[in-house]
N, C-alpha and C positions, 0 to 999 in steps of 0.2 A: 478467236479474234473476230471482232465485229466488222461488218462490211462497210466498205468505203462508200457504196452506192447508198446506204442508209443515211450516212453523214451527208453527202451530197444533197439527198432530198430535203434534209432538215435545214442545211445552212444556205443553199443557193437562193431559195426565195427570199431569205432576210437579207442578204449581202448582194443581191444581183446588181442594184444601182452602182455600188462601189466597184464590182467587178468589171462592170461595162465601162465605168469611167477610166479605171486603171488601163483597161485593154485599148480604149481610144488613145491613150497617151503612151502605148507601146510598153506597158508594164504588166507585170503579173504577180501575184503573191502567194506566199507558201506558209501554211499554218504550221506552227513548230511548238516544241517544248512540252510543258506539262499537259496541255489540252490534248495533244495527239496520244501521248502516253496513256492518260486515264480514258480516253474514248476506247482504245484497244483493249483496255483492261475492263472497263466496267460498262462500255456501250452507252454512255451518257456524255454529252457534249457540255463541257464547262461554258459559262457565259463570260469567263475572263480568257480572251483569245489574243495570242501573240503570232503576228505575221512577219516574215521577211518579204520585203518587195524588192523585185529586180526589174531591171530595163533590158529591152532587147538591144539597146545601145551599150557600148562600152564606155561607161563614165566612172571616174574615181575622184576622190579628194573633194576639192571645193566646188568643182564644176557638178558633181553628182549631189552634193549637200544643196547646192542652190536650186537644183532642178526638184529635189524632194521639197524643198521650201516652197516652190511655185505650185506644186503638184497638190500638196495639202492645204495651201491657203485657198485652192478654188474648189473645194469638194463640193459635189453637187447636192449635199445634204446640210441641213442646219444642225451643227454641232459646235460645242465648246472645246476648241483644240488646245492642247497642251503640248509644248515641245520640251523634251528632255535632252540631256547631253547625248553625243554621238548619234545626232539625227534621229531621235526616237520621237514618234508623235502618238499621242494618246487621245483618245476621246471615247464617249459612250453614245450607242446608237442602237435602238430597238431592243433594249434590255442587255446588251453586250457591252463589256468593257473591252475596247479594241486598242490595241498597240501595234504599230508598224515601225520596223526599224530596216536599215540597210544591212546586207550581209556584210560582215566585217571580219577582219583578222586582228587578234589581240597578241601583241608581241611582248612577251615578259621581260622586264629589265632585270639585268643579271644583279645578283648580290641583294636582291629585295624580296621578302616573303610577307606579304600582306594581301588584302582583299582587292586593292586597287593598283597592284604592281605592274601595270602593262600600258602600253601604247596602242592606239586603235588606228587602223586603217580601212577606210570604207571603199567598196567597189561595187558596181551595179551587176556586174556579171560573174561575180566569184562563184566557183563551183560550189556544190553542197558539201563535197568532201572537205573544201577549205573552210567555209563559213560554219558548219556544224562542228569543226575541230574545236572551237572555244568552248563548247559545252561540257559538262561534267561526266555523264554517264551515257553509255549507248542508249539506254531506254529514253533519254531525253535528247536524243539526236535523230528523231525520227520526224519527217515531215509530210504533208499533204498539199500538193501543188494545185492552186486554183487558177485555171484560165477562164475564159469567159464561158466556155461550153463543157469543161471536163475538169476532173480531178483525179491525180494519180499519186501513188505512194512514192516517198523519197526515203530511202534507207541505206545510206552509205556505209554505216557502221554495224549493220545487221542487229539493230535494236530489237526488233521483231523477235528474233530468236531467243534473245535474253528475257523479253517479256514472258515468253512461252515457258522457258526454264527457270524464271524467278531468279535471275541473278543481277546483281549490281556489278556492272564491269567499267572501269574508267575508259575514257576515250584514248588518252595517251598519257605520256610521262609529265606533261605541263599539269595535269591534276594535282600534283603534290605541290606545286608553287602557290596555291590558294589556300590558306589554312581554314576558310569557312567550308570548304569542300569536306573537310573532315566531319564537321557538325551536320552537313547536308547527307553525308553517307548514313549516319545514325538516324536521321529524320526519316530517309527514305526506308531504311530497314524496318523501323518501327511502324511506318505507315503501310507499307506494302507487304511486309512479312518476307521480303526477299533475302537471300543470302549474299555473302560477300564472295565475290570471284577471288581466285588467288592473286590475280593482277591488283586488284583493289587492296586487299591485304597488305601486298608489298609496297604499294604506294603510300598507304597510311603510315607505315612503319617509318617512312622517310619524312614525315610532315612535323613541322615545328610549330607549336600553338604557344610558345612562350609569350607572343604579344597579342593574342587573341584578346578582344575587348569583350566586355560584358554584354554590349549591345547585340552582338551576333550569337552569344550563347542564349540570352533571353529570346531573341526573335526565333531561332530555329527551335528551341525547346517549346515555346508557345505555339509554334506552327504545327507542331507535332499532335497527332490525336491522342497521344498518351505521354504527357510531360514527363511524369515520374518514371516511366519506362525509359525516356530519352535520357533523363539525368543519371539513372543507374548504368545505362549502357555506356554513356560517355565516361563515367568513372572507372568502369570495368576495362573499356578499351584504352584509355589513357595509362593504366596500370599494366595491362597486358603487354602492350606494345612499347612501353616506357617512353611516353611522348612528354615533351617538355612543355609545361604550361605555367601560367603566372604563380607566384607564391601563395596569393590569395586564395587561388583555386585549390590549391593542396589543402589549405585549412577547410574550405567549404565541402571537399569532398568526404569529409568526416560526417557530413549530414546525410541522412536517408529520410525521405519523407514516408509518412504512414501510407501503406497500400489502400487503394479503394477510393483515394479521395479525387475529386473533380477539381483540377488545377487550371485556372485561366489567367492568373496574374502573379507577380512575384510575391505579392503579400499572402496569397493562398499556399504558395510553395513553401515560405517560410513557416507558415502555422502548421503545415503538414509535417514539416520536419520537427518543429518544437513539440508537437503532439506525439511523434514517435519517441523522442527523447529531448528533454529541456536543453536549449542551446547553452553552450559555454559562452562566457563573456567575450573570448577572442573570436569565437565563431560568429557571434552577432556583429562585432565590430567589422570582421572581414566581410560580411554581408553587405552591411550598410555602405561600407568603403568601395567594394567592388561593383556592387549594383547600382550605386549611386541613389538609394532611396532614403526617404525620410526615417531618421533615428526616432525622433519623438513619437511620431505616428505608430511605428512599429512596436515601440515599447508600451504604448497604450493599448495596443490590440493584444500584444503578448501578455499583458497584466489581466486583461479580461478573461482571455483563454485560460490562464492559470486560476483565477478565481472560480470560474465556471466548473472547471474540472475538479476542484477541491470541495466545493459545496456538496452537502449532503442532506436529501430531503428529510430523512428520519431525524436528523439533529435539528432541523428547522421546526419540524413538528413538535419537538420537545420545548423549544424557546417559545413557540406559539402558545403553549399551554401555561406559561409563567406569568407573573405580573411584572410590571415594570421595574419594581425594586431589584428582582433578581434577573430578569431577562436582559437588561442592558449590559451585564457583564458577561454574557455568554459568547464565546469565540465564534459560534455560528452566526450570531447577530452582527458581530464585528465584520465577518467575511461578507455578510450580505450588504452591509453598508458601504464596503469597498467596491463589491460588484456594482451597487447602484451608482457610485460616483464614476466608475469606470464606463458603465453603460451609457451614462450621458454624454461622454465623450466620443464613443465610438458607434452608438445607436446600431449595434449589430452588423455594422457594414462589412461586407465580404466574409462573414463568419459562418453563415449557414452551412456552407459546404464542408466545413472542417469539424463542426460539432457533431458528437455522437448522437444517436437517437435519445439516449436518457438525457443529455444535457440540453438538447432541445426541448423535450418535454418539460424539464425543470424550468427552463425559461418562460416556457408557455404558461406554466403554472404559477410562476412568481408575478406575472403581469406587471412588471417594473414601469412599463410605459402608462400604467393606469393607477398610479398611487393614489389611494383613496383613504378613507376613514378619518377625515378632517375633523368631525364632531369628536370622535373617538380620542384623536390627538390633542384636541383641547383639552378634553376631560383628563387626560393622563398628565398633560403639563400643569394643570390646576391642582391635581389630587397630589402629585409627587413633588412639585415645585422644581421642575426639571431645568437644569441650567443650560445656557446657549451651547455649551460644549457638547451636549447630547442631543442636539436638535435631529440631526440626521438619524441617530439610533431611534429616537422617539417616533420619528416619521416611519421609519421601517418597521418598527415593532407594531405600531398602529396597522400598517398595511398587512403585515403578517396575519394579525388577528382577524383581519377582514376577509382573508382567503380561506379556501377550501383546500387545504393541502391533502 
């Protein structure tokens, strides 16, 4: 575990003006969440910092909200302040993205199981045990309390011990009321390499993902450092624990991306799946419908991928040696024409991460963006009286002849 003293030396000089200001107004702040967890794990402080702000006075409800509005409207530093729901204040300062929120209780509404199924109660003097209880894992319920001259560890749920033992442990039974936490469990397992505690596995078994939206799956998967591993873990866990999910997800769980691909968006993910095994029509439709992505755009990209996977350099070399009379009938040239037309639509966007080295080399050697040989093209057209229906074939044939394959 990394020392609090080192963190104090790093953060105090940067935030001293704010700490002094809060102190004057009888308030103090506590750094919470992922920044604290990652500091103890990695010894590096994130520049995305979340704080709880407390008052030495006992205030709640609208009285505390109004006091916070006044406090943040008069900050002693020039910032662009953004106010979010639940009295959350966000701004950037000295390279840090800072967020301040009141300690709060979240009371779950009975009979509801979704990501926002709770009511919020704000209180300036809420204990750490109470305010941290709304968090998901013990490792995310560790705080560092900053006053004007000191910083101290706050660890009401013994999260430091779980960091040391590399365990993901839920804070309480309310964990299972939020289906997004099922996804977060997988993301943290993939990111940190931690094991699920017995308590977490028991909680996951009770969860219901039948109404989980594509937004949360996409968000948690793309936040993961290894989206493919996240996807495969999600599939396995849903199957192993018999978790209810939307019907379209059952269809999509038939997809498996090719290993070793870099995935940064949904298009790349679909291409990685198609690369591993061509998508069936119902899988493609389920993907478009569930993730609400452009059907025509994906079809164009998939067609391009299919063509580049089929093209064979040796076959193109054979066409290259023919004259137009025979060359225009060759399937390889027909494929190249289709590739060229498809290439003009997608311009290789988002494709380089999914193509194999052989295919990348082939694209590089074909130089489709540099179609040349205009003089030769004119000569071919004049010599063979080429009809307009073969214009693209002629153009590509002329281009092939000009290349050194």
